[in-house]
C-alpha positions as CSV (number, residue, x, y, z in Angstrom):
1,M,-54.8,-46.2,-17.3
2,T,-57.5,-43.1,-17.1
3,T,-58.5,-42.6,-13.5
4,A,-61.1,-40.8,-11.3
5,G,-59.6,-37.3,-10.1
6,R,-60.1,-35.5,-7.1
7,Q,-63.8,-35.1,-5.6
8,P,-64.1,-31.5,-5.5
9,A,-67.4,-30.7,-2.2
10,D,-69.9,-29.9,-4.5
11,L,-69.0,-31.2,-7.8
12,P,-71.7,-33.4,-9.5
13,G,-69.2,-36.4,-9.9
14,P,-65.7,-37.1,-10.2
15,A,-63.3,-35.6,-12.3
16,I,-61.6,-37.8,-15.3
17,R,-57.5,-37.4,-15.5
18,I,-56.2,-37.9,-18.9
19,A,-52.6,-38.3,-20.0
20,W,-50.1,-38.4,-22.6
21,D,-46.4,-38.1,-23.6
22,R,-47.1,-34.0,-24.2
23,G,-49.7,-33.6,-21.5
24,R,-52.3,-34.0,-18.7
25,A,-55.9,-32.7,-18.0
26,E,-58.8,-33.1,-16.0
27,T,-62.5,-33.2,-17.6
28,W,-65.4,-32.7,-15.4
29,P,-69.1,-34.2,-15.5
30,L,-70.3,-30.3,-15.1
31,G,-70.3,-28.9,-18.4
32,A,-68.2,-31.5,-19.8
33,T,-65.5,-28.8,-18.6
34,I,-61.8,-29.3,-19.4
35,H,-59.7,-28.2,-16.4
36,H,-56.1,-27.8,-15.1
37,L,-54.6,-28.8,-18.5
38,R,-50.6,-29.1,-18.8
39,L,-49.0,-28.9,-21.9
40,R,-45.2,-29.4,-22.2
41,L,-43.0,-28.0,-24.6
42,E,-40.0,-29.1,-26.4
43,D,-37.9,-27.4,-24.0
44,G,-39.6,-29.4,-21.0
45,R,-41.4,-26.4,-19.6
46,E,-44.8,-27.5,-19.0
47,I,-47.2,-24.7,-19.4
48,A,-50.9,-24.3,-17.7
49,P,-52.6,-21.9,-20.6
50,L,-56.0,-22.0,-19.4
51,A,-57.7,-19.6,-16.4
52,E,-58.9,-21.6,-13.4
53,A,-61.0,-19.2,-10.7
54,P,-59.4,-18.7,-7.5
55,W,-62.5,-20.0,-5.5
56,H,-62.7,-23.8,-6.2
57,D,-61.5,-24.5,-2.9
58,D,-63.8,-21.8,-1.3
59,P,-66.7,-24.2,0.1
60,Q,-69.0,-21.1,0.9
61,T,-68.5,-20.0,-3.2
62,T,-68.8,-23.4,-4.5
63,G,-71.8,-24.6,-2.3
64,D,-73.6,-21.4,-2.5
65,G,-76.9,-22.4,-5.4
66,S,-77.6,-19.4,-6.2
67,I,-74.6,-18.6,-8.0
68,P,-74.5,-20.7,-12.0
69,A,-73.1,-23.8,-11.6
70,H,-70.6,-22.7,-14.0
71,L,-69.5,-19.9,-12.1
72,R,-68.7,-21.7,-9.2
73,W,-66.3,-23.8,-11.1
74,L,-65.5,-21.1,-13.6
75,G,-62.6,-22.0,-15.7
76,G,-61.1,-24.2,-18.4
77,E,-62.9,-24.7,-21.6
78,W,-66.0,-26.1,-22.4
79,A,-69.0,-25.8,-25.4
80,C,-71.8,-23.0,-25.1
81,V,-75.2,-24.6,-26.9
82,P,-76.6,-22.4,-27.2
83,F,-74.0,-19.6,-26.2
84,G,-75.7,-16.5,-24.1
85,R,-79.1,-16.6,-23.0
86,T,-81.9,-17.2,-25.2
87,Q,-85.3,-18.0,-25.4
88,A,-84.7,-21.8,-26.1
89,D,-82.8,-21.9,-23.0
90,P,-82.7,-20.0,-20.0
91,V,-79.3,-21.4,-18.7
92,I,-76.4,-19.2,-19.3
93,H,-74.5,-20.5,-22.3
94,G,-76.9,-23.2,-22.6
95,F,-78.3,-26.6,-20.6
96,G,-75.4,-28.2,-20.8
97,T,-73.0,-25.8,-19.4
98,D,-74.7,-26.2,-15.7
99,N,-75.2,-29.9,-16.0
100,A,-73.4,-32.9,-15.3
101,W,-72.5,-35.0,-18.3
102,R,-72.7,-38.9,-18.6
103,L,-69.1,-40.5,-19.0
104,Q,-69.4,-42.5,-22.2
105,D,-66.1,-43.9,-22.9
106,A,-62.4,-43.3,-21.3
107,A,-58.7,-44.6,-22.7
108,P,-55.8,-43.2,-21.2
109,H,-55.6,-39.9,-23.0
110,S,-59.0,-39.2,-23.9
111,T,-62.8,-39.0,-22.8
112,V,-66.3,-39.0,-23.9
113,W,-69.1,-37.2,-22.5
114,R,-73.0,-37.1,-23.3
115,I,-75.6,-34.9,-22.3
116,D,-79.5,-35.3,-22.8
117,Y,-81.1,-32.3,-22.9
118,P,-84.6,-31.4,-21.6
119,A,-88.1,-32.3,-23.0
120,G,-88.9,-29.8,-25.2
121,H,-85.3,-28.2,-25.9
122,P,-84.7,-27.5,-29.5
123,I,-81.6,-29.8,-29.2
124,E,-82.3,-33.8,-28.2
125,W,-78.8,-34.7,-26.9
126,L,-74.6,-33.2,-27.2
127,E,-71.7,-35.4,-27.3
128,R,-68.4,-33.9,-26.8
129,T,-64.5,-35.9,-26.9
130,V,-61.5,-34.5,-25.4
131,A,-58.5,-36.5,-26.3
132,G,-54.5,-35.3,-25.5
133,V,-52.3,-35.6,-29.2
134,P,-49.3,-38.0,-28.7
135,G,-46.2,-36.3,-30.0
136,R,-48.2,-32.5,-29.9
137,A,-48.7,-30.3,-26.5
138,A,-51.7,-30.4,-27.7
139,V,-55.5,-31.6,-26.7
140,T,-58.4,-31.9,-29.6
141,C,-62.0,-31.4,-29.1
142,S,-64.9,-32.9,-30.8
143,L,-68.6,-31.8,-30.5
144,T,-71.7,-33.4,-31.7
145,A,-75.2,-32.2,-31.5
146,M,-78.1,-33.8,-32.3
147,P,-81.6,-31.1,-32.7
148,R,-84.8,-32.3,-31.8
149,R,-86.3,-29.8,-34.6
150,D,-85.5,-27.4,-37.1
151,C,-84.2,-24.0,-35.0
152,V,-81.5,-21.2,-34.9
153,L,-79.1,-21.3,-32.3
154,P,-76.0,-19.5,-31.4
155,V,-73.3,-21.9,-30.7
156,G,-69.6,-21.4,-29.7
157,L,-66.5,-22.6,-27.9
158,H,-65.5,-21.3,-24.2
159,P,-61.6,-21.6,-23.6
160,I,-60.3,-19.0,-21.3
161,A,-57.0,-18.0,-21.6
162,R,-54.7,-17.2,-18.7
163,L,-53.8,-13.4,-18.3
164,P,-50.2,-12.3,-18.1
165,E,-49.2,-10.1,-15.4
166,P,-50.0,-6.4,-15.5
167,N,-46.4,-5.6,-16.5
168,E,-46.1,-8.4,-19.1
169,A,-46.9,-8.0,-22.8
170,L,-49.9,-10.1,-24.8
171,R,-49.7,-10.5,-28.2
172,V,-52.7,-11.6,-30.5
173,Q,-51.6,-13.5,-33.8
174,G,-53.9,-14.1,-36.3
175,A,-56.1,-12.5,-39.4
176,F,-59.7,-11.0,-39.0
177,S,-61.7,-8.7,-41.5
178,H,-62.4,-6.1,-38.5
179,G,-63.8,-6.0,-34.8
180,E,-66.8,-4.6,-32.7
181,T,-66.6,-3.3,-29.7
182,F,-69.9,-4.8,-27.2
183,P,-72.5,-2.8,-28.7
184,V,-73.5,-1.3,-24.9
185,I,-70.9,-0.4,-22.1
186,F,-70.0,-4.2,-20.9
187,E,-69.7,-3.6,-17.1
188,E,-71.3,-0.4,-16.0
189,G,-68.6,2.0,-14.2
190,V,-65.9,-0.7,-14.8
191,S,-65.6,-1.0,-18.8
192,K,-63.2,1.5,-20.6
193,L,-63.7,0.5,-24.0
194,A,-66.5,2.7,-26.1
195,A,-69.5,1.1,-27.0
196,G,-70.7,-0.4,-30.5
197,R,-67.4,1.2,-32.1
198,R,-65.5,-0.9,-35.3
199,V,-62.1,-2.0,-34.3
200,D,-59.2,-2.1,-37.3
201,S,-56.3,-3.5,-34.9
202,L,-56.0,-5.0,-31.6
203,D,-53.6,-2.6,-30.9
204,A,-55.7,0.4,-30.8
205,L,-59.3,-0.3,-29.0
206,P,-61.6,2.9,-28.8
207,L,-62.0,3.9,-25.3
208,A,-64.9,5.4,-23.8
209,E,-63.0,8.7,-22.8
210,G,-61.6,9.1,-26.3
211,G,-58.6,7.8,-27.9
212,T,-57.4,4.4,-28.2
213,L,-55.3,1.8,-25.7
214,G,-53.7,-1.8,-27.0
215,L,-55.3,-5.1,-25.7
216,S,-51.9,-6.2,-24.3
217,A,-52.2,-2.3,-21.8
218,L,-55.7,-3.2,-21.5
219,C,-55.0,-6.5,-19.6
220,G,-53.0,-4.9,-17.2
221,Q,-56.1,-2.7,-15.7
222,T,-58.7,-3.8,-13.7
223,T,-61.9,-4.0,-15.9
224,E,-64.4,-6.1,-17.5
225,E,-64.7,-5.9,-21.4
226,A,-65.8,-7.9,-24.6
227,F,-65.3,-7.4,-28.5
228,Q,-65.9,-9.4,-31.2
229,L,-63.6,-10.7,-34.3
230,F,-65.4,-11.0,-37.4
231,G,-63.5,-12.4,-40.7
232,V,-61.8,-15.1,-38.7
233,A,-59.8,-17.6,-40.6
234,G,-60.3,-20.2,-37.7
235,R,-56.4,-19.7,-35.9
236,L,-55.6,-17.3,-33.5
237,R,-52.6,-17.0,-31.3
238,I,-52.1,-15.7,-27.7
239,E,-48.4,-15.3,-27.5
240,Y,-47.0,-14.3,-23.8
241,P,-43.6,-13.1,-24.8
242,R,-41.9,-12.7,-20.9
243,Q,-43.1,-16.6,-20.5
244,R,-42.1,-17.4,-24.0
245,Y,-45.1,-19.4,-24.9
246,A,-48.0,-19.3,-27.2
247,L,-51.4,-20.5,-26.8
248,G,-52.8,-21.7,-30.1
249,L,-56.5,-22.4,-31.1
250,E,-57.7,-24.1,-34.7
251,W,-61.2,-24.5,-35.8
252,N,-63.7,-25.3,-38.5
253,A,-64.4,-21.3,-39.4
254,A,-67.4,-22.4,-41.2
255,D,-68.6,-23.4,-38.0
256,F,-67.1,-20.7,-36.1
257,P,-66.9,-17.7,-38.1
258,T,-66.4,-14.8,-35.6
259,C,-64.3,-14.8,-32.0
260,L,-65.4,-13.3,-28.8
261,F,-63.0,-11.7,-26.8
262,W,-63.9,-11.6,-23.2
263,L,-61.3,-9.7,-21.2
264,S,-62.2,-10.2,-17.3
265,A,-59.1,-8.5,-15.2
266,G,-60.7,-8.0,-11.5
267,G,-63.4,-5.7,-12.5
268,R,-66.4,-7.6,-11.1
269,S,-67.2,-7.3,-7.4
270,Q,-70.0,-9.3,-7.2
271,K,-69.9,-13.0,-5.7
272,P,-68.4,-15.3,-6.8
273,W,-65.9,-12.8,-8.5
274,R,-65.1,-10.5,-5.5
275,G,-62.3,-8.7,-7.9
276,R,-60.4,-12.3,-7.8
277,F,-61.0,-13.5,-11.4
278,R,-58.5,-12.9,-14.5
279,G,-59.0,-14.3,-17.7
280,L,-59.0,-14.0,-21.4
281,G,-62.0,-15.6,-22.8
282,V,-61.1,-16.1,-26.9
283,E,-64.4,-17.7,-27.9
284,P,-65.1,-18.7,-31.3
285,L,-68.9,-18.2,-32.1
286,N,-71.6,-18.5,-34.6
287,A,-73.4,-15.4,-33.8
288,R,-72.9,-11.9,-33.2
289,F,-74.0,-9.1,-30.5
290,E,-76.3,-6.3,-30.9
291,A,-78.1,-3.5,-28.8
292,Q,-81.8,-4.3,-27.9
293,G,-83.5,-1.8,-25.5
294,G,-80.5,-0.6,-24.3
295,Q,-79.5,-4.0,-23.3
296,G,-76.7,-6.0,-25.3
297,A,-78.4,-9.2,-27.1
298,I,-77.6,-12.6,-29.3
299,A,-78.7,-12.6,-32.6
300,G,-78.3,-15.4,-35.2
301,G,-76.3,-18.5,-34.9
302,R,-76.1,-21.9,-36.7
303,R,-79.2,-23.2,-38.8
304,F,-80.2,-26.8,-37.6
305,R,-82.5,-29.1,-39.1
306,A,-84.3,-32.0,-37.2
307,G,-82.2,-34.9,-36.9
308,E,-79.3,-34.1,-39.2
309,I,-76.4,-34.9,-36.5
310,W,-74.0,-31.9,-37.0
311,T,-70.1,-32.4,-35.7
312,T,-67.2,-29.9,-35.3
313,S,-63.6,-30.1,-33.8
314,Y,-60.9,-28.0,-32.7
315,T,-57.5,-28.2,-31.0
316,L,-55.9,-26.3,-28.2
317,S,-51.7,-26.6,-28.0
318,V,-49.1,-24.8,-27.1
319,E,-45.5,-24.2,-28.1
320,A,-42.5,-22.4,-27.5
321,L,-41.1,-18.3,-28.4
322,D,-38.1,-17.5,-29.4
323,G,-36.4,-14.6,-26.9
324,T,-37.9,-12.9,-24.0
């Protein structure tokens, strides 16, 4: 049966464990986030494909109210409505990211969560289902939003894949029309990519100092980067050749026509980061970034109509790779 998981200090409400024949995970009330996902391959190997911050067991960090809640418990996968910080919602990645959701239903391999947004917010409520897929090393999620009024909001998903060790390769497979680096320097004094440049291949990302560098090599450096892919077909694979598995993401391209890549490779020194976090956000997104007043700003998004429910679904999975 579905059970309550551990209760880390400062976490609002118990984590709920789900399990099925090919995997297990925890779903947390904070952000209705998936944490500690484990998926079992056909060959019996158990894969933990998502990154988790190393400070979850540090009460000085998790109990520090000056740090946004989702950063105190950074990791896994969650949904962002709205994505980023907007005039409609001052919370980074939306009210639902930093607040507790209510458990609506639970079964051995699934949970359903709901959160009511504050009065005056353009979104009235969100509901999210997380379910293991029997017979597959996969978890599927659905996200439903009820808009309170007509609005345009950036919306996105936020899985954070594990980064390989610095000497290991990483490959991204999937079609896209082109990419763009973040419109301004993403992290001053740390980021290596040139700002606001077109990307045609992930093997040749433009560097601020000139020349190019492939994503795999960039992952092995101490850095913080962001770039966005456009014309994505709703399917990407992140391959880890040394570990012989691939993480697959599938989503509705009409709902999320772009994908933001956030590479965090120990480049942030402020709290809670302190050079400790390594992860690769692979984030389906309906929005784009542009430069405004010397800052990166998010623009566009999904057009919501008051009272018209919107639902989307997506899947995270792993599969074995041949060879080494």
